[in-house]
N, C-alpha and C positions, 0 to 999 in steps of 0.2 A: 504493500500500500504506500502511495506517495504521501509523505508527511510534510512536503514543502509548504511553508506558509505563503498564503496568497495576499495580494494587496487588499487592504481593508479589514484584515483579520484583527489587527490591533484595535481599530475603531469599534468593531463589533464586540470585542472582549471588554473594552472600556465601557461600552453601553450596557452590556449585561451586568457588569460589576456594579455600575451605578444603580441599575434597576434592582439588583439584589439588596444593595444597601438600603434603598428606599423601602423595600418590602419589610426588611428587618426593623427599620425605624417605625413603620406603621404598626407592625405586629407587637412591638414591645415599647410603647410610649413611656416616656420618663414619668415617674410618679409626681403627683402634685405636691408642692411644699406644704408643710404643716403651717397652720395659722400661728401667728406670733403668740397669741394668748394661750393656745394649747401647748406650745413649746415651753413657755414660761411655767405653766402648771406642772409639766413633766419635770422640769428642772427643780421646782420646789419639792416635789415628791422625792426626787433623788437626794436632795439635801437633807430632808427629814429622815429618810432611811439611813443615810450615813451617820447622822447625829445619834440616832437610836442605837445603831450598831456600836458606835464609839462608847456610848454610855454603858452598854452591856459587856464591853470588852473585858473588864476586870483584870485578872492576872494572867490571862491567856497569852501565849507567846505571839510575837509580832507576825511571824510567818503563818502560823495556823489561823490567826484571825483574818489575815488577808485572803488566804485560800478559802476559808469557810464563808466569807461575806462578800468578797468582790465578785466571784464567779456567779453565785445565784443572783446578785443584784444586776449584773450585766445581762444575764439571760432573761430576767424578768423585764428589764427595760427594753430589750430587743423585742420581746413578745408584745409589749404594749405598743411600741412604735409600729410594728408590722400590723397589728390589729387596727390601730388608728388610721394608718395609710390605706389599708384595705377597705375599711368601712366608711371613710370620710365622704366619698361621693354619695353613698346610701344615706348617711346621716343628713347631709345637705338636702337631699331629695325629700326625706321624711320631714325635716323642719319646714320646707317649702309647702308641703301638702298640708301640714297642720296649721301653718299660718294662713293659708287660703281658706281653710275650713273654720277659722275662728281663733286660732292660737293654741299653743300647747296647754295652757291652763284650762281652756275650755274642753280640750280633748281629754285631759286628765279627770276633770269633773264628770264628764259623760261616762268614762270607764268606771269611776268610783260609784256612780249612781247605779249602773248596771250590776256591779258586784253586790251592792247593798240589796237590790231588788231580788237577787238570787238567794239571799239568806233567809232563814226561817224566822218568823216572829217580827217581821218588819212591816210597818204600816204604810199603806199606799192609798191615797185619796185624790180624787179629781177636784179641780176648782169648780165650785158651784155658782159663784157670782162673777165669773170673768167674762161674761158674754159681751160686756161693753168694750173690752180691749182685746181679748184673745182667749186662749184655753191653756190646758196643761194639767199638771198634777203635783202632788207632794209625796216625798218618800221620807220616812222618819224611823230611826232606830233608837228606841228608848234606852237600850243598854249602852250604846256608844254615845248617846246624847248628841247626835248629829243627824243631818239629813240634807235633802236636796230639793230645790224647786225646779220644775220644768215649765218654762214660759214660752208659749207658742203665739206668735203674732201680737205681742204686746207692743205698745207704742214706745218708741225711743224717747229718752228724756235728755234734757240739757242739765248736767250736774251743777251748773252755775245758778240754775233757777229752781230746780226741784229734783228730788231723789225718791226712789222707791224704798220702802222699809217693811220688813217682815215682823209680824207679831205672833207669838205662840201663847195660846191660852191654856193655862194649867188648872186642873181641877182643884189643886191645893192652894190656889191664889185667887185673890179678888179679881173679877172680870174687868174692873176698871184699870187694873195694872198688869196687863199681859207681859210676858217676857220678851224683851227686845231680841229679835233674831238677826239683826244686822241690816244695814243699808246697802243698796246696790243700784247699778245703772244698767240700762239696756241700750247698747250701741245702735246707731243708725245702720240700716241695711241688714240687720240680723233677723231672720224669720223665727229662729228658735234658739234659746240659750238655756244652760243648766247653771243654777246658782247654788253654791254651798251655803248651808245655814251656819250662823255664828251666834248661838244663844249666849247671852251675857250671864244667865243664871241657870242652875239645874232645873229641869222640868220633871216633876213627879209623875203626872199622868196627863198627857196632852189631850185636849178636847176639841181644839179648833186652831186654824191658822188664818191669818188675814194679811193682806198687803195694802198699805196705804201710800198716798203721795204726800211727802213732807217737804220741808225746806231743804236747802243745800246741806245743812249739817245734820239732818235727821231730827228726831224728837225723843225726849226722855219719856214723856207721857203723851200719847197721841190724842188729839181731839177727834180723830176719826171723821173728819169732814169729808174726806174722799177715800172710801174703801173701794179698791178696784178689783179685788179678788178675795174669795172666802172659801175655805174648805172645812167641812165638819168632819172631825175624826170619829171613826166608829169605835164602839166599845170592845 
């Protein structure tokens, strides 16, 4: 077989080499750099780890201390960095999705409400007087002294002018002084939100829930001039 090189072979070889380099570059892109805030957090964790190891060093020999602490720390750091680099695009995508759906806090409240509903002995009542504004329901766990409001198509409020406030009526207390369940806002453009309750006092036996419209700072004792939702708790 004639192996004599022909004119143009070098050019074809250079072209194929450049094409192969391009394929390798496309198939194995360089990893994205870590954000500065995450890198600083990893550095702080490393400093805290070394400080703790130094405090526990005691009378152990220098060589054995370095062998027993440095290698595990390096392996752990490498594992964390690899995990962060690998999951960073997915984390960014997840944060974008939750932000579009109403934010991470809203997503977390929805998940907590669903978990509470799945537990035994939890109260669940619909709003009976919310036809003026919207609909929804109340979930309450007396053992944990916490609960959630689900508000569907309630009118958005301006916090500088008025705020919504939850009141929890307790069988052990005077009806004139229900327990303050916290003030909250409904952002514009939100069809439905889940609001965690924040009772200021323990509730012995809940009998009802009410939502009123109050001033920007809320009320200590509500005049109940505008009750926009009411739920009667069952026995």
